[in-house]
TITIGU-558361 format. One record per residue (C-alpha): residue in three letters; x, y, z. Coordinates in steps of 0.05 Angstrom, whole numbers. Each point is the difference from the previous one (the first is absolute). Example, Ala and Ser with C-alpha at 12.3 -4.5 7.8 and 13.67 -1.06 7.14 Angstrom:
<torkes>
(torke "ALA" (246 -90 156))
(torke "SER" (27 69 -13))
</torkes>
This chain:
<torkes>
(torke "UNK" (377 -389 502))
(torke "UNK" (-69 24 -21))
(torke "UNK" (-59 -12 46))
(torke "UNK" (-48 -56 -17))
(torke "UNK" (-61 21 -37))
(torke "UNK" (-48 -39 44))
(torke "UNK" (9 -28 70))
(torke "UNK" (-51 -56 -3))
(torke "UNK" (4 -12 75))
(torke "UNK" (-40 64 9))
(torke "UNK" (-58 -29 -40))
(torke "UNK" (9 -68 34))
(torke "UNK" (-18 34 66))
(torke "UNK" (-67 21 -29))
(torke "UNK" (-13 -71 -22))
(torke "UNK" (13 -22 72))
(torke "UNK" (-57 46 22))
(torke "UNK" (-50 -41 -39))
(torke "UNK" (-39 -55 34))
(torke "UNK" (27 -55 -43))
(torke "UNK" (63 31 -29))
(torke "UNK" (-40 16 -62))
(torke "UNK" (34 43 -52))
(torke "UNK" (-64 39 -12))
(torke "UNK" (19 56 47))
(torke "UNK" (68 7 -35))
(torke "UNK" (-35 0 -68))
(torke "UNK" (-47 55 23))
(torke "UNK" (57 43 28))
(torke "UNK" (43 -9 -62))
(torke "UNK" (-57 14 -49))
(torke "UNK" (-20 63 38))
(torke "UNK" (72 24 0))
(torke "UNK" (8 -14 -74))
(torke "UNK" (-64 37 -17))
(torke "UNK" (25 61 39))
(torke "UNK" (72 -1 -23))
(torke "UNK" (-7 35 -67))
(torke "UNK" (-42 56 31))
(torke "UNK" (49 12 56))
(torke "UNK" (59 -2 -46))
(torke "UNK" (-32 49 -48))
(torke "UNK" (-19 46 57))
(torke "UNK" (73 4 22))
(torke "UNK" (25 13 -71))
(torke "UNK" (-54 52 -13))
(torke "UNK" (14 36 66))
(torke "UNK" (73 5 -18))
(torke "UNK" (-16 25 -70))
(torke "UNK" (-47 53 28))
(torke "UNK" (46 19 58))
(torke "UNK" (-53 -17 52))
(torke "UNK" (45 -19 58))
(torke "UNK" (-57 -11 49))
(torke "UNK" (-34 -50 -45))
(torke "UNK" (66 -32 -19))
(torke "UNK" (18 -10 73))
(torke "UNK" (-68 -30 17))
(torke "UNK" (0 -48 -59))
(torke "UNK" (71 -22 12))
(torke "UNK" (-17 -13 73))
(torke "UNK" (-63 -40 -19))
(torke "UNK" (36 -43 -51))
(torke "UNK" (57 -11 48))
(torke "UNK" (-48 -26 53))
(torke "UNK" (-40 -45 -45))
(torke "UNK" (63 -27 -33))
(torke "UNK" (32 -17 67))
(torke "UNK" (-64 -34 23))
(torke "UNK" (3 -50 -58))
(torke "UNK" (75 -10 3))
(torke "UNK" (21 43 -60))
(torke "UNK" (62 21 38))
(torke "UNK" (40 33 -56))
(torke "UNK" (-60 40 -23))
(torke "UNK" (-14 22 72))
(torke "UNK" (73 23 4))
(torke "UNK" (-6 41 -64))
(torke "UNK" (-65 31 26))
(torke "UNK" (35 16 66))
(torke "UNK" (52 40 -38))
(torke "UNK" (-55 35 -39))
(torke "UNK" (-39 14 63))
(torke "UNK" (61 32 31))
(torke "UNK" (7 46 -60))
(torke "UNK" (-73 18 4))
(torke "UNK" (4 13 74))
(torke "UNK" (50 55 -17))
(torke "UNK" (-55 30 -44))
(torke "UNK" (39 -15 -63))
(torke "UNK" (-15 -38 -63))
(torke "UNK" (56 13 -49))
(torke "UNK" (52 -42 38))
(torke "UNK" (-48 -59 -10))
(torke "UNK" (5 1 -76))
(torke "UNK" (62 -44 -3))
(torke "UNK" (-35 -52 44))
(torke "UNK" (-61 -8 -44))
(torke "UNK" (32 -50 -47))
(torke "UNK" (19 -43 59))
(torke "UNK" (-71 6 25))
(torke "UNK" (-30 -21 -66))
(torke "UNK" (49 -58 -7))
(torke "UNK" (-13 -26 70))
(torke "UNK" (-75 7 -8))
(torke "UNK" (5 -44 -61))
(torke "UNK" (42 -51 37))
(torke "UNK" (-49 -2 57))
(torke "UNK" (-59 -6 -47))
(torke "UNK" (34 -60 -35))
(torke "UNK" (18 -33 66))
(torke "UNK" (-70 7 28))
(torke "UNK" (-32 -24 -64))
(torke "UNK" (45 -61 3))
(torke "UNK" (-20 -10 73))
(torke "UNK" (-74 3 -19))
(torke "UNK" (12 -53 -53))
(torke "UNK" (33 -45 51))
(torke "UNK" (-58 9 49))
(torke "UNK" (-50 -17 -55))
(torke "UNK" (37 -65 -15))
(torke "UNK" (6 -20 73))
</torkes>
């Protein structure tokens, strides 16, 4: 069974940090993540294309961490695989994983956009 795209309980914990349970903190976290997502994804893809293993490793690590922190568990898992490849100072073994990365990034983007719509209605 495939991992869920978004573990909403992770974001619920942020909401619990707010004074009144306000979704504003969740909205801010999600919007920041969504603004950064295309840049981080492109940096991973570009680093693989250019053979820059150091940059690839760093970007995969960064996207893994930010994805885990918002509950994008499947994307974090893909980034963990990519980070492992980069840690070995390689990029070419990552090429077969890039389609999965792109697909999961799109799924996460859609899920988070839906979540923002729900927050706006609430």
